[in-house]
N, C-alpha and C positions, 0 to 999 in steps of 0.2 A: 452441319447440313440440316434442314429441316425436313422431316418425313411424314408422310400421312398417319394421322392419329384417330385410331377407330375410338369411337364412343363407349365409354366406359360405362355400363350397366350394373346397378346394386341387385345383382341376381343371382340367387343361390343355383346352382347348375343340377339339373336333375340326376339321381343317381338311380338306376334300375337294379330290379334284383339280380344278383349274383348269379352268373352261368358258371364260373369256377373259383374254386377257393384254395389256398396253398397246393394247388397243382395236382389237385385231388384225381385221380384216372378214373374214369367213367362214372361222373358224380351224377346224383339224383336232383335234378333242380325241382324245387317245391317253392320258388322264390318270387315268381313274376305273374301268379294268377293266369298262367297259361292254361289251354285245354288239355283237358286229362287224357281225352280219346284222339285229340289231335284233329286236323282236317276231314271232312268227308271224301271219301274216295272218289265222289263224283266231281268234287270242285279240283281235286288234284289233277284228274284226269281232262277236267276243262282247262286248267292251269298250262298242262302239257302240250294242248292240242293248238294252242298261240304260239309254240316254238318257230313255226316256219313263217310268221307274220311278225315278227320281232322288228323288221325294218319299216313298218307301218306306223305312221302316228295312230295314236287311240281317239276314240270319240272326244271331242273337246268339253263337254257338258255331262258325260256319263248317263248318255239318255237311255240307252237301253237297260242299265242297273236301275235307274230311275223308275221305269215302267215296270220292272220286276217288284221292287219296293212297293210302288204303289199298288199294285194287284194283290201282293202278301198281306199289306195291311189297311188296304181298301183308304188309303189316302191321295191327295192330289200331287202328282208327278211334277207341276210346276212349282210346288213349295218345297222340294227337295234338293239339298246340294250335298256331293259327295267330295269328299276328300283323302287326302293320304292320312291315315286314321282321324279320328274324331279330334286328334289334337290340332289338324288344320281347321277345324270348324272353331275350336278355342281361339285360335290365334286370329282368323279372319273377324271373329265377333270383337275381338278387342281392339282390333285395328279400325273396324267400323263404328264402334260407338265411343271410345276412349280419346279424350284430350290429357295431356299434362294437368296433374292436379284432381282431375276426376277419381272419384272413390269406387273402391270394387268390394264386396264383401263376399269372404269366404268363410264356411266352417273352421273351427279351430284345427281339427285333423281331416279336412278335406283335401282333395287331391292337388298335389304339388303344383301340377303343369298350370292351373288355374293361374295362382300367383305368378309364375315366372311369365306367360303371355301378357298378363295385365302390367306387369312392371315395364316390361318390354316398351309398353305405350305411356310411360312415366305417369300411371295411375297410383295413388295411394292404396295400398291393401290394409282393409279393415277385417279382424278377424273375431267373429262372433262366438262365444264360448259354447262349449257342447255340456251337455248332461249327461254323466255315464256312459261319455264317447258316443251319444248321440246327438244330432244336430235338435237345436232347439227354435223354433220358431218367434218365442218371446226374445230372445238373445240376438236374433237376425234383427228383428224390429226395432231392439234398442239402438243398432249400429247404423241404422238408416239418417241419413244426414241431406240437406239440400244438394250435394255434392255426388249421392250414389248415382251411379248410371247403371250398374250391374251387381246382381245376386246370382254366383255361383254355388248349385249345390247338387251333389251326386246321390241320387237315390236309388238302390242301397250306395252307401259310401264306400269308398277304398282310401284307407286300410283297417277300417273299424267294424263293417261289416253289418253295421246297425243301418237302419231306416225311418223315414216319416211314414206315417200312415197316409191313406188317401185324405182322410180329413184334414188333417195336419197340412198336406201339401197345399188342399184348397184355399183352407184360411190364411198361409203363407202368401199366395198369390192375392187374395183379398185384401190384406193388410198392408202390402207394398203400393206406393204411390203406382199410378197406370204408368208413368212416363220410365219406370225403372223395369229394365229388360231381366226376366229369372230365365236362367241357363239350367234346364234340369238335364242331368246327365245320366241318361238310361243302361250305362255300360253293363251292369249284372242285372237288369231286371227280370232275364229270363229262367233266373234261377229260383226266385221267389214263388211260393206257394202259399199264399195266404188272403184269406178273406179281406184284411182290412189293409190291403196293398194295391194300389194299380200303379201303372207306368206313367210317364211324364206323357207319351203320346195320347195313352188313354185318357188322362185327365184335361189335357190343355191341347188337344187337336184344333180348335178353332179359336185358340187364343191369340190375339193379336202381339202381344208384349209378353210371349213366352216362345223360349228356342230350345228345342229338344234335340239333343246329342245321342247317337247310337254307335257302336263299334262291330267290326267283325273279329276282332282279337280274341274274345271271350269264349261263348259259347258256338262260335263257329271254327273256331280254331286257326283263324288266318292273321296271327300277331305279327308273323313273320313277311307279310305282303303290304301291310300299312293300308288299312282300310275302313273308313268310317263315312257317318251321313249326318244331317242336320234337316231337321223339320221346322218351319216357322211361317209367318206371314209372307205373302209373295212379295210385298214391298221389301222385307228384311232379306229375304232369299236372292230377289233381283239385284239387290245393293251388294251382297256375298258375289253374286257372277261378276259384279264390275271390277272387283279386287282380285278374285283369284287367280293364280297363275292358270296358263292353259295347258292342257293336257295332263292335269295334277293326279290322275289316275290312270295307270299305264294298262293296256289292253289284255294283258295275262291276269292282273288283277282282278279287272273287271269282269273276266270271264269266271276265273273262280269264286267272285263274291254272287255272281248271279246263281251258279250251281249250289254254292252252300246255302242259299235263302231257299231255293226250291227243293232241298234234300231233305224234308221235313221228318222223314225215320232217322235220320242221323242225328238231327237236333235233339230230337225225343231221346234217343238212347243218351247222348251227353247228358240231358236233363235228368235221367232217371239214373244214370251212374252217378251222377253228384250227390241226389237226393240219398241213395244207400249209404255212401261213405261219408257223406256230412253227418248223419245220424251215429254212425259207427265211432268215429273220429271224436265227436262231441261227447259222447258217452264215455268213450277213455280219458279225455280232457279232464271232465268232471270227477273222474275217479281218481285223478291224480293231482286235483285241487289245483289246476291250472284254470284261471278267470279267464272267459273267452265269450264272445256272442252267440248270440241263438244261430242255429244253421238256417241260414238265409241266402248265402252266397256259394260262391266256389274256394273260399278260404275262410279261415280264423285267425284273429288277433288274439295272440296267448297272451297272457300275463302271470309273472312269476312270483311274486309278491308272498304267495303262500306256500311255497315248494322250498323244498330243502338245497335247492340251488339257483342262482340269479340269471338272467336270460343270456349273458355273454359264456357263462359256463354251459349253457343247455345249448347254445350254438355250435361249440366247439367241441363238443361230445357227440352232436349229430352229425356236423362235421367228419369226424372220425369215421362214424357210419356211412360216409358217403352221401348225407342228407343236407343238402344246402336250402337253407330257410331265409327269410328277410328281416335283416335288423330294421328295427324303429326309430334309429338313432336320428334320420332325415326328418322325420315326422314327429320329432320332440316326444315321443310317447316312451317313458321311462320302463325299463325292466319289462321289455315285452319283444315278441317274434310274431313275424306273421307267416302262416304256413298255407301255400296252396293244396288244395286237394288234386291229387295224382291219379294215375291209373292203379290199377288193384295191386299191382306189386310195389311198386312206391309206396302207397298207403299202408301194405303189411309192413314194410322194412320200418316205415314210420313209428307205427304203433308197437311192433317188437322194440325197436332202439328207444324210443321214449318210455316205455315198460322197464326196461333193463337200467336207464339212466335214473329213474326216478323212484326205484322198489327199495 
């Protein structure tokens, strides 16, 4: 009997940061770059207020949230599209721009979902080498061909924690052909406090060949709700609206997102917490000869080449203390783990545990 046969994709499935390991009771999860402080109380309250309206469809085009984003960032609401996480924006982008055989450039240790969505469109993934775990404009430009359609870059990058300066980003856009779409993922921009850095939105707000994406999962603490947005030319955004699913952001998520954006005090509290603990943890990692990125985001990529134990041993010993970090196996970064900055208690437990392991 002949049966329906699904299309087989040569795609490596994304594996998220562990929430559980060996049935640890009450684990401390530091593996997924989630918010250390959680969601704004105002966002939680707004979410709960929607419980009696769940029988009603949400806005089709997230107009209320687009207006809030427009007011907050002084941008054109007609050039904003909201999605179920910024992942959905990546998906729509690949559907919109790629045909089988087209090429997509991704940095060597770039976010895995870029490769997955491009592969689903039967595009060829071209990896640009990084230098010291940092994206290189020179290496990206080397990989450009007449088949290149999209360049994806997260700035700062996950999982390396490194970033390109504003001049390097401007140089990249200048050196790319004008018909190549540059996708700048701003997921972690709020954590950076540096004179030589500018977000994708600040640099390319008026560019017709750049798409900027942002997420509510990190600084706003709404990872469990799946909410993100994109900003580009009206032509690109209008084309995305033609292919996006209807009602793709539910009404409770919209309410929470609007409240989170408007709660600037909570956002500042989250940024200040991260700045304080990133300095403390960075100092500790240096003390124990763990090579890592400079404090710039809400995580550290930890390399164990110069320590007395390897990353697998460190993972197991941390897990024995109920601390779960992220293995870098899927990213093919050897002898390394990624640590998310947590709340005060979690960070203190990590520092104590790592000190005991490496003393």
